[in-house]
Backbone as a chain_set.jsonl record, in Angstrom:
{"seq": "MPSIRVAAILVSILAAPAASGAAPAAPAKPYQVEWVYRVRYGFQDEWWRIFQKYQIAALDEEQRRGYVQHYEVVRPGLHTSEDARWDYRIVITYNGYDGSTHESEVERALFPDTVTLKREENRRWELTANHWDLPIHAIDPHAPPE", "coords": {"N": [[25.348, 63.656, -38.928], [25.3, 63.831, -36.1], [22.967, 65.138, -35.286], [20.939, 63.283, -35.727], [21.627, 61.35, -33.884], [21.238, 62.841, -31.494], [18.496, 63.344, -31.675], [17.528, 60.717, -31.51], [18.318, 60.025, -28.973], [16.808, 61.887, -27.47], [14.185, 61.025, -28.125], [14.243, 58.458, -26.95], [14.535, 59.101, -24.253], [12.214, 60.619, -23.708], [10.247, 58.698, -24.225], [10.736, 56.777, -22.327], [9.343, 56.915, -19.712], [6.714, 56.246, -20.471], [7.073, 53.74, -21.561], [7.975, 52.305, -19.482], [5.958, 51.203, -18.075], [4.933, 52.2, -15.742], [2.566, 52.442, -13.209], [-0.348, 54.43, -13.005], [-0.728, 57.042, -10.502], [-2.256, 55.991, -7.495], [-5.639, 56.586, -6.556], [-6.439, 59.003, -4.034], [-6.893, 58.01, -0.639], [-10.096, 58.086, 0.8], [-10.993, 60.675, 3.108], [-12.422, 61.215, 6.12], [-14.354, 63.444, 8.072], [-15.967, 64.56, 10.976], [-18.182, 67.009, 11.937], [-19.396, 68.45, 14.821], [-22.049, 70.023, 16.509], [-23.352, 71.824, 19.187], [-26.043, 73.81, 19.879], [-27.044, 76.906, 21.314], [-29.88, 76.889, 23.455], [-33.064, 77.65, 22.014], [-32.106, 79.029, 19.816], [-31.736, 77.48, 17.53], [-32.997, 77.636, 14.964], [-32.15, 80.139, 13.899], [-29.39, 79.756, 13.947], [-29.197, 77.504, 12.187], [-30.088, 78.651, 9.745], [-27.972, 80.439, 9.136], [-25.847, 78.645, 8.998], [-26.652, 77.001, 6.816], [-26.535, 78.973, 4.789], [-23.775, 79.602, 4.544], [-21.977, 77.374, 5.288], [-23.172, 75.002, 4.241], [-23.549, 75.828, 1.584], [-20.872, 76.164, 0.88], [-19.892, 73.517, 1.171], [-21.431, 72.251, -0.763], [-20.347, 73.498, -3.011], [-17.655, 72.672, -2.782], [-18.083, 69.982, -3.235], [-19.016, 70.04, -5.87], [-16.682, 70.88, -7.126], [-15.161, 68.686, -6.793], [-13.74, 68.116, -4.472], [-15.015, 67.151, -2.268], [-16.544, 64.075, -1.716], [-18.932, 63.247, -0.638], [-21.436, 64.356, 1.673], [-23.19, 64.341, 4.799], [-25.882, 65.48, 6.774], [-27.07, 65.268, 10.038], [-29.546, 65.114, 12.625], [-30.444, 64.63, 16.025], [-32.969, 62.285, 17.002], [-34.254, 62.062, 19.408], [-34.022, 63.337, 22.78], [-31.204, 63.87, 25.039], [-28.947, 63.684, 27.844], [-27.701, 66.853, 29.103], [-24.899, 67.093, 29.063], [-24.16, 65.34, 27.07], [-25.481, 66.217, 24.886], [-26.113, 67.09, 21.518], [-26.749, 68.962, 18.548], [-26.432, 69.022, 15.737], [-24.784, 66.988, 13.389], [-22.301, 66.711, 11.049], [-21.133, 64.716, 8.623], [-18.44, 64.447, 6.601], [-17.07, 63.307, 3.637], [-14.101, 63.508, 2.176], [-12.181, 63.681, -0.815], [-9.569, 62.356, -0.138], [-7.075, 63.617, 2.151], [-6.027, 66.067, 1.218], [-8.209, 67.143, -0.117], [-9.68, 68.306, 1.918], [-8.555, 70.742, 2.408], [-9.385, 73.019, 1.101], [-11.275, 74.868, 1.932], [-11.077, 77.65, 2.611], [-10.388, 78.759, 0.127], [-12.682, 78.202, -1.417], [-14.605, 79.512, 0.064], [-13.77, 82.231, -0.29], [-14.284, 82.487, -2.992], [-17.05, 82.117, -3.18], [-18.186, 83.984, -1.422], [-17.67, 87.021, -1.691], [-18.198, 89.289, -0.238], [-16.697, 89.921, 2.407], [-17.041, 91.224, 4.828], [-19.771, 90.955, 5.595], [-19.86, 88.182, 5.633], [-18.103, 87.597, 7.729], [-19.353, 88.889, 9.906], [-21.843, 87.515, 10.039], [-21.008, 84.849, 10.389], [-19.638, 85.103, 12.766], [-21.829, 85.61, 14.393], [-23.082, 83.154, 14.218], [-21.212, 81.592, 15.608], [-21.471, 82.729, 18.135], [-23.899, 81.713, 18.817], [-23.324, 79.081, 19.077], [-22.945, 76.627, 21.414], [-21.178, 74.522, 21.911], [-18.642, 72.794, 20.101], [-17.001, 70.552, 17.887], [-14.503, 69.246, 15.709], [-13.775, 66.245, 14.145], [-11.603, 63.964, 12.863], [-12.559, 60.916, 11.458], [-12.478, 57.295, 11.242], [-13.277, 54.536, 9.363], [-13.684, 51.233, 10.476], [-12.939, 47.73, 10.158], [-15.207, 45.569, 11.489], [-14.746, 42.902, 11.789], [-12.113, 42.42, 11.716], [-8.997, 41.297, 13.204], [-7.88, 42.48, 16.435], [-5.654, 45.265, 16.566]], "CA": [[24.725, 62.534, -38.196], [25.093, 64.066, -34.688], [21.611, 65.535, -34.965], [20.137, 62.081, -35.669], [21.9, 60.761, -32.57], [20.603, 63.658, -30.446], [17.053, 63.118, -31.811], [17.25, 59.382, -31.039], [18.457, 60.049, -27.501], [15.636, 62.562, -26.913], [13.022, 60.154, -28.238], [14.304, 57.363, -25.978], [14.339, 59.707, -22.94], [10.839, 60.972, -23.602], [9.445, 57.509, -24.304], [11.034, 55.918, -21.21], [8.296, 56.787, -18.689], [5.56, 55.541, -21.022], [7.413, 52.346, -21.824], [8.336, 51.655, -18.228], [4.803, 50.511, -17.515], [4.627, 52.732, -14.411], [1.159, 52.567, -12.978], [-0.727, 55.816, -12.582], [-0.86, 57.18, -9.035], [-3.506, 55.493, -6.916], [-6.464, 57.682, -6.036], [-6.241, 59.251, -2.603], [-7.824, 57.321, 0.285], [-11.058, 59.017, 1.325], [-10.72, 61.225, 4.429], [-13.707, 61.613, 6.745], [-14.362, 64.364, 9.208], [-17.27, 64.808, 11.555], [-18.37, 68.29, 12.618], [-20.509, 68.295, 15.764], [-22.42, 71.316, 17.042], [-24.417, 72.051, 20.194], [-26.492, 75.212, 19.702], [-27.751, 77.41, 22.487], [-31.352, 76.701, 23.413], [-33.851, 78.713, 21.477], [-31.485, 79.69, 18.651], [-31.446, 76.512, 16.485], [-33.422, 78.095, 13.663], [-31.234, 81.183, 13.411], [-28.092, 79.087, 13.726], [-29.306, 76.684, 10.963], [-30.141, 79.524, 8.554], [-26.606, 80.941, 8.885], [-25.057, 77.475, 8.623], [-27.027, 76.708, 5.454], [-26.067, 80.062, 3.886], [-22.346, 79.583, 4.348], [-21.298, 76.103, 5.343], [-23.794, 74.084, 3.275], [-23.229, 76.305, 0.25], [-19.448, 75.861, 0.617], [-19.779, 72.059, 0.984], [-21.98, 71.969, -2.087], [-19.339, 73.929, -4.007], [-16.518, 71.742, -2.671], [-18.481, 68.725, -3.867], [-19.036, 70.317, -7.283], [-15.289, 70.976, -7.576], [-14.503, 67.377, -6.667], [-12.951, 68.014, -3.257], [-15.838, 66.384, -1.381], [-17.277, 62.991, -2.343], [-20.255, 63.129, -0.048], [-21.576, 64.802, 3.042], [-24.474, 64.03, 5.377], [-26.168, 66.233, 7.983], [-28.041, 64.548, 10.849], [-30.001, 65.666, 13.898], [-30.944, 63.564, 16.874], [-34.414, 62.054, 17.0], [-34.712, 62.191, 20.807], [-33.106, 64.159, 23.571], [-30.308, 63.164, 25.927], [-28.498, 64.554, 28.945], [-27.088, 68.063, 28.597], [-23.471, 66.893, 28.804], [-23.967, 64.535, 25.838], [-26.37, 66.783, 23.861], [-25.619, 67.752, 20.274], [-27.84, 69.351, 17.683], [-26.13, 68.706, 14.357], [-23.517, 66.297, 13.066], [-22.082, 66.701, 9.612], [-20.072, 63.772, 8.306], [-17.947, 64.812, 5.314], [-16.084, 62.394, 3.031], [-13.32, 64.226, 1.219], [-11.331, 62.92, -1.72], [-8.254, 62.423, 0.474], [-6.842, 64.726, 3.087], [-5.86, 67.343, 0.486], [-9.53, 67.692, -0.387], [-10.179, 69.076, 3.061], [-7.796, 71.972, 2.618], [-9.832, 74.063, 0.136], [-12.398, 75.625, 2.492], [-10.863, 79.091, 2.452], [-10.429, 79.058, -1.318], [-14.083, 78.151, -1.821], [-15.296, 80.664, 0.747], [-13.441, 83.481, -0.95], [-14.957, 82.525, -4.312], [-18.505, 82.186, -3.055], [-18.64, 85.077, -0.564], [-16.699, 88.138, -1.771], [-18.476, 90.326, 0.819], [-16.14, 89.326, 3.618], [-17.537, 91.885, 6.036], [-20.998, 90.288, 5.949], [-19.513, 86.812, 5.995], [-17.459, 87.552, 9.097], [-20.335, 89.265, 10.903], [-22.838, 86.488, 10.215], [-20.343, 83.702, 10.943], [-19.412, 85.421, 14.213], [-23.092, 85.457, 15.086], [-23.297, 81.702, 14.342], [-20.356, 81.097, 16.669], [-22.074, 83.197, 19.382], [-25.018, 80.798, 19.106], [-22.805, 77.725, 19.253], [-22.556, 76.318, 22.803], [-20.039, 73.622, 21.877], [-18.317, 72.349, 18.714], [-15.677, 69.856, 17.666], [-14.218, 68.575, 14.457], [-13.095, 65.005, 14.51], [-11.378, 62.973, 11.775], [-13.063, 59.569, 11.797], [-11.951, 56.262, 10.397], [-14.088, 53.288, 9.348], [-12.908, 50.043, 10.806], [-13.535, 46.427, 9.833], [-15.557, 44.986, 12.785], [-14.36, 41.512, 11.813], [-10.636, 42.316, 11.693], [-8.439, 41.092, 14.501], [-7.324, 43.7, 17.057], [-4.325, 45.7, 16.122]], "C": [[24.579, 62.823, -36.729], [23.626, 64.47, -34.369], [20.63, 64.346, -34.926], [20.329, 61.38, -34.333], [21.175, 61.521, -31.445], [19.09, 63.385, -30.476], [16.716, 61.724, -31.276], [17.341, 59.301, -29.516], [17.225, 60.74, -26.873], [14.385, 61.718, -26.988], [13.064, 59.045, -27.21], [14.084, 57.932, -24.563], [12.835, 60.002, -22.715], [9.904, 59.754, -23.577], [9.633, 56.606, -23.084], [9.919, 55.802, -20.171], [7.095, 56.024, -19.191], [5.829, 54.031, -21.188], [7.704, 51.598, -20.544], [7.185, 50.889, -17.621], [4.428, 51.027, -16.128], [3.117, 52.938, -14.31], [0.847, 54.014, -12.585], [-0.889, 55.849, -11.059], [-2.211, 56.703, -8.572], [-4.327, 56.685, -6.436], [-6.276, 57.808, -4.529], [-7.274, 58.48, -1.799], [-8.773, 58.364, 0.816], [-10.721, 59.431, 2.76], [-12.002, 61.706, 4.983], [-13.512, 62.464, 7.948], [-15.813, 64.507, 9.698], [-17.249, 66.126, 12.306], [-19.547, 68.059, 13.549], [-20.75, 69.645, 16.392], [-23.499, 71.111, 18.088], [-24.748, 73.501, 20.138], [-27.215, 75.629, 20.956], [-29.239, 77.223, 22.339], [-32.029, 77.908, 22.895], [-33.282, 79.368, 20.248], [-31.191, 78.726, 17.472], [-31.825, 77.016, 15.095], [-32.536, 79.171, 13.063], [-29.896, 80.582, 13.082], [-28.112, 78.325, 12.414], [-29.344, 77.555, 9.704], [-28.763, 80.049, 8.166], [-25.735, 79.784, 8.38], [-25.338, 77.07, 7.186], [-26.429, 77.723, 4.5], [-24.605, 79.914, 3.594], [-21.719, 78.189, 4.286], [-21.862, 75.1, 4.341], [-23.475, 74.53, 1.875], [-21.74, 75.985, -0.066], [-19.229, 74.361, 0.435], [-20.336, 71.626, -0.36], [-20.952, 72.344, -3.187], [-18.096, 73.053, -4.01], [-16.854, 70.422, -3.334], [-18.507, 68.922, -5.401], [-17.644, 70.328, -7.882], [-14.508, 69.66, -7.463], [-13.677, 67.209, -5.4], [-13.676, 67.096, -2.226], [-16.577, 65.322, -2.158], [-18.753, 63.006, -1.915], [-20.277, 63.809, 1.325], [-23.007, 64.503, 3.485], [-24.685, 64.866, 6.626], [-27.251, 65.462, 8.73], [-28.354, 65.323, 12.1], [-30.518, 64.527, 14.762], [-32.481, 63.49, 16.831], [-35.03, 62.214, 18.386], [-33.738, 63.092, 21.524], [-32.246, 63.296, 24.482], [-29.896, 64.111, 27.047], [-27.752, 65.735, 28.342], [-25.641, 67.868, 28.272], [-23.194, 66.143, 27.544], [-24.781, 65.139, 24.657], [-25.612, 67.363, 22.689], [-26.843, 68.027, 19.416], [-27.657, 68.971, 16.191], [-24.807, 67.993, 14.255], [-23.461, 66.303, 11.538], [-20.912, 65.804, 9.34], [-19.689, 64.055, 6.822], [-16.909, 63.812, 4.856], [-15.387, 63.177, 1.942], [-12.566, 63.256, 0.322], [-9.874, 62.973, -1.219], [-8.108, 63.6, 1.376], [-6.701, 66.037, 2.382], [-7.204, 67.981, 0.127], [-10.091, 68.543, 0.703], [-9.495, 70.392, 3.248], [-8.236, 73.123, 1.675], [-10.977, 74.983, 0.658], [-12.234, 77.133, 2.277], [-10.959, 79.557, 1.025], [-11.874, 79.156, -1.817], [-14.844, 79.306, -1.213], [-15.033, 81.982, 0.067], [-14.142, 83.612, -2.29], [-16.459, 82.741, -4.176], [-18.979, 83.451, -2.372], [-17.629, 86.221, -0.608], [-16.955, 89.213, -0.758], [-18.012, 89.728, 2.18], [-16.592, 89.977, 4.89], [-18.817, 91.214, 6.519], [-20.757, 88.879, 6.339], [-19.0, 86.743, 7.383], [-18.516, 87.901, 10.136], [-21.339, 88.125, 11.114], [-22.229, 85.182, 10.768], [-20.028, 83.896, 12.401], [-20.7, 85.239, 14.999], [-23.38, 83.936, 15.246], [-22.47, 81.13, 15.482], [-20.848, 81.577, 18.066], [-23.196, 82.277, 19.812], [-24.6, 79.382, 19.299], [-22.338, 77.554, 20.667], [-21.331, 75.439, 22.887], [-19.849, 73.122, 20.446], [-17.023, 71.576, 18.758], [-15.681, 69.312, 16.275], [-13.403, 67.362, 14.759], [-12.865, 64.163, 13.269], [-11.853, 61.628, 12.255], [-12.575, 58.548, 10.765], [-12.895, 55.049, 10.491], [-13.154, 52.137, 9.713], [-13.645, 48.805, 10.388], [-13.926, 45.763, 11.18], [-15.16, 43.546, 12.905], [-12.851, 41.311, 11.819], [-10.137, 42.041, 13.118], [-7.931, 42.407, 15.133], [-5.915, 44.016, 16.606], [-3.294, 45.535, 17.254]], "O": [[23.79, 62.13, -36.086], [23.124, 64.162, -33.288], [19.633, 64.377, -34.206], [19.381, 60.888, -33.721], [20.576, 60.911, -30.559], [18.472, 63.213, -29.425], [15.678, 61.572, -30.631], [16.558, 58.612, -28.862], [16.67, 60.258, -25.886], [13.601, 61.683, -26.04], [12.027, 58.707, -26.639], [13.473, 57.248, -23.742], [12.274, 59.672, -21.67], [8.852, 59.813, -22.941], [8.785, 55.753, -22.821], [9.575, 54.687, -19.779], [6.504, 55.24, -18.449], [4.953, 53.189, -20.988], [7.68, 50.367, -20.53], [7.385, 50.032, -16.761], [3.681, 50.364, -15.408], [2.485, 53.52, -15.192], [1.639, 54.706, -11.944], [-1.15, 54.829, -10.421], [-3.22, 56.993, -9.214], [-3.771, 57.678, -5.965], [-5.988, 56.828, -3.843], [-8.412, 58.318, -2.241], [-8.332, 59.43, 1.246], [-10.218, 58.62, 3.537], [-12.645, 62.556, 4.367], [-12.609, 62.236, 8.753], [-16.749, 64.564, 8.9], [-16.42, 66.343, 13.19], [-20.58, 67.536, 13.13], [-19.808, 70.343, 16.768], [-24.433, 70.33, 17.901], [-23.878, 74.353, 20.32], [-27.907, 74.832, 21.589], [-29.798, 77.374, 21.252], [-31.683, 79.039, 23.236], [-33.952, 80.222, 19.669], [-30.488, 79.098, 16.532], [-31.059, 76.845, 14.146], [-32.208, 79.132, 11.878], [-29.326, 80.876, 12.031], [-27.191, 78.451, 11.606], [-28.702, 77.228, 8.706], [-28.43, 80.095, 6.982], [-24.971, 79.952, 7.429], [-24.413, 76.822, 6.414], [-25.859, 77.335, 3.479], [-24.213, 80.096, 2.442], [-21.01, 77.868, 3.332], [-21.098, 74.416, 3.66], [-23.155, 73.692, 1.032], [-21.422, 75.577, -1.183], [-18.423, 73.977, -0.411], [-19.784, 70.743, -1.017], [-20.737, 71.6, -4.144], [-17.547, 72.726, -5.062], [-15.981, 69.801, -3.941], [-18.059, 68.045, -6.139], [-17.433, 69.852, -8.997], [-13.385, 69.528, -7.949], [-12.963, 66.213, -5.28], [-13.045, 66.385, -1.444], [-17.19, 65.634, -3.179], [-19.667, 62.808, -2.717], [-19.275, 63.835, 2.038], [-23.919, 64.422, 2.662], [-23.784, 64.966, 7.459], [-28.242, 65.045, 8.129], [-27.531, 66.1, 12.584], [-30.996, 63.53, 14.221], [-33.172, 64.492, 16.651], [-36.227, 62.478, 18.501], [-32.753, 63.554, 20.948], [-32.535, 62.115, 24.673], [-30.437, 65.209, 27.175], [-27.235, 65.654, 27.227], [-25.166, 68.425, 27.282], [-22.109, 66.274, 26.978], [-24.75, 64.599, 23.552], [-24.597, 68.04, 22.854], [-27.869, 67.365, 19.57], [-28.621, 68.646, 15.498], [-23.838, 68.335, 14.933], [-24.419, 65.956, 10.849], [-19.798, 66.092, 9.779], [-20.517, 63.915, 5.922], [-15.974, 63.499, 5.592], [-15.982, 63.484, 0.908], [-12.35, 62.106, 0.704], [-9.037, 63.603, -1.865], [-8.946, 64.502, 1.363], [-7.199, 67.05, 2.875], [-7.324, 69.205, 0.073], [-10.907, 69.426, 0.441], [-9.829, 71.117, 4.185], [-7.495, 74.09, 1.497], [-11.555, 75.762, -0.1], [-13.157, 77.804, 1.813], [-11.53, 80.608, 0.734], [-12.23, 80.081, -2.547], [-15.621, 79.987, -1.881], [-15.953, 82.774, -0.139], [-14.547, 84.705, -2.685], [-17.064, 83.464, -4.967], [-20.055, 83.956, -2.691], [-16.828, 86.384, 0.313], [-16.052, 89.984, -0.432], [-18.78, 89.148, 2.947], [-16.539, 89.351, 5.949], [-18.953, 90.928, 7.709], [-21.375, 88.39, 7.285], [-19.432, 85.889, 8.158], [-18.565, 87.247, 11.178], [-21.657, 87.8, 12.257], [-22.886, 84.485, 11.542], [-20.136, 82.96, 13.194], [-20.676, 84.771, 16.137], [-23.864, 83.502, 16.292], [-22.949, 80.286, 16.239], [-20.647, 80.878, 19.059], [-23.43, 82.076, 21.004], [-25.424, 78.538, 19.651], [-21.425, 78.256, 21.102], [-20.527, 75.573, 23.809], [-20.808, 73.043, 19.678], [-16.101, 71.87, 19.519], [-16.724, 68.961, 15.725], [-12.448, 67.419, 15.534], [-13.829, 63.687, 12.669], [-11.558, 61.245, 13.387], [-12.303, 58.87, 9.608], [-13.25, 54.61, 11.585], [-11.994, 52.093, 9.302], [-14.87, 48.827, 10.274], [-13.029, 45.422, 11.951], [-15.218, 42.987, 14.0], [-12.364, 40.184, 11.914], [-10.741, 42.473, 14.1], [-7.592, 43.343, 14.409], [-5.113, 43.131, 16.309], [-2.118, 45.849, 17.068]]}, "num_chains": 1, "name": "protein.A"}
């Protein structure tokens, strides 16, 4: 009879989590980042071709793998002062902060020729006059001040 007792104990232990009614983990809160680029005058076309080849391809793959929910690329419709000028903004919505940590993994999978990747990405950075990455947070405009 000891084997029946052991079996009963094992069944009760294994069934406990399912019977406890524990809710599944909540999905991660979306995490948004904005990439902003100012490109040297006269080099926007070359910069954009390199950006499409590597960054857009990587974002598409991250989206396919479920790390990115959505991304949007925008350009200004008019010009502004040089100190406020930007050429491209990319707003990326990741599936939580962890979703934003897979860039290197995806790059290695998509671009095994690391020598060419590094050379062309270095060229893109030479053409970049200014850049920043900024986590952004949506706020409720009707909520009281914090």
